[in-house]
C-alpha positions as CSV (number, residue, x, y, z in Angstrom):
1,X,74.8,84.5,97.3
2,X,74.9,86.0,93.9
3,X,70.8,86.5,92.3
4,X,69.9,85.9,95.4
5,X,72.5,88.9,97.0
6,X,71.3,90.9,94.0
7,X,67.5,90.8,95.2
8,X,68.2,90.2,98.9
9,X,68.0,93.7,100.3
10,X,64.0,93.2,98.7
11,X,62.5,90.9,101.9
12,X,65.6,92.5,104.7
13,X,63.6,95.9,104.2
14,X,59.8,94.3,104.2
15,X,60.5,92.0,106.9
16,X,60.8,92.6,110.5
17,X,62.0,89.1,111.6
18,X,65.3,89.4,109.5
19,X,67.5,90.9,112.4
20,X,70.6,91.6,110.4
21,X,71.6,89.9,106.4
22,X,74.5,88.5,104.9
23,X,74.6,89.3,100.6
24,X,77.4,87.5,98.8
25,X,78.4,88.4,95.2
26,X,75.8,90.6,94.8
27,X,74.8,93.8,93.7
28,X,72.7,95.5,91.7
29,X,72.1,94.1,87.8
30,X,71.9,95.6,85.1
31,X,68.5,94.6,83.9
32,X,65.6,97.3,85.0
33,X,63.4,95.3,87.4
34,X,58.9,96.3,87.8
35,X,59.8,99.1,90.3
36,X,58.0,97.2,93.0
37,X,60.4,94.7,92.9
38,X,63.6,96.4,92.3
39,X,66.2,96.4,94.6
40,X,67.5,99.8,94.4
41,X,63.7,101.0,96.1
42,X,64.3,98.5,98.7
43,X,67.7,98.6,99.7
44,X,67.3,102.2,101.6
45,X,65.2,100.3,103.9
46,X,67.3,97.9,105.0
47,X,68.4,99.2,108.2
48,X,69.4,96.1,109.9
49,X,72.9,95.4,110.0
50,X,74.3,94.3,107.0
51,X,77.8,92.4,105.7
52,X,78.6,92.6,101.8
53,X,81.3,90.3,100.8
54,X,82.4,90.5,97.3
55,X,85.0,89.8,95.0
56,X,87.2,92.9,93.5
57,X,86.6,91.1,89.7
58,X,83.2,90.0,89.8
59,X,81.7,90.5,85.9
60,X,78.7,90.0,87.1
61,X,78.4,92.7,89.5
62,X,81.0,94.7,89.5
63,X,82.7,96.9,92.2
64,X,82.3,100.4,90.8
65,X,78.8,99.8,88.8
66,X,77.0,97.6,91.4
67,X,78.8,96.8,94.7
68,X,79.9,100.3,96.2
69,X,76.2,102.1,94.8
70,X,73.9,98.9,96.6
71,X,76.3,99.4,99.4
72,X,76.1,103.4,99.9
73,X,72.4,103.2,99.7
74,X,71.8,101.2,102.5
75,X,69.8,102.8,105.0
76,X,71.7,101.2,107.9
77,X,74.0,102.8,110.3
78,X,77.5,103.4,108.8
79,X,79.0,101.4,111.9
80,X,76.3,98.5,111.4
81,X,77.7,98.3,108.0
82,X,81.1,96.8,106.6
83,X,81.8,95.6,102.4
84,X,84.1,93.0,102.3
85,X,85.9,92.3,98.9
86,X,88.7,89.9,97.9
87,X,90.4,90.0,95.7
88,X,88.5,87.4,93.1
89,X,85.3,87.4,90.9
90,X,82.1,85.9,91.1
91,X,83.1,82.3,92.2
92,X,85.5,83.9,95.0
93,X,83.8,81.2,97.7
94,X,85.9,78.0,96.0
95,X,89.3,80.2,96.4
96,X,88.6,82.1,99.8
97,X,85.5,79.8,101.9
98,X,88.3,79.7,105.4
99,X,88.3,83.6,105.3
100,X,84.4,83.8,104.7
101,X,84.1,81.4,106.8
102,X,85.5,83.8,109.8
103,X,83.7,87.0,107.9
104,X,80.4,85.7,108.6
105,X,81.0,83.4,112.1
106,X,82.4,86.9,113.2
107,X,79.9,88.8,111.7
108,X,76.8,86.6,113.5
109,X,79.1,86.7,116.9
110,X,78.7,90.5,117.0
111,X,74.9,91.2,116.5
112,X,73.7,87.1,117.8
113,X,76.4,86.8,120.5
114,X,79.3,84.0,119.9
115,X,77.8,80.1,119.9
116,X,79.8,77.7,121.9
117,X,81.5,74.7,120.3
């Protein structure tokens, strides 16, 4: 979540054991980190399924300046990536926890198979 979602593409791109990614309330940051750890250099190398969950009114990671650019640069095939936007800001988890949980479980079921109760 948040900073972890912003920098999540780095380990996802370089660690072959990671088979999918779920990035919650993240995107590209305004800061320019060292190129060796700048997510913009890793996002195109992400090829696993990716679910991005963000708020439409997130001031930390704005949709047009931060979220959409990250999503657009993903190396993941179009059919294996989804950007779920909710009517909220950076703290949207409290408002939409049930819906977000449903998105996450559906994504995991899609790629790992359903889990019995």
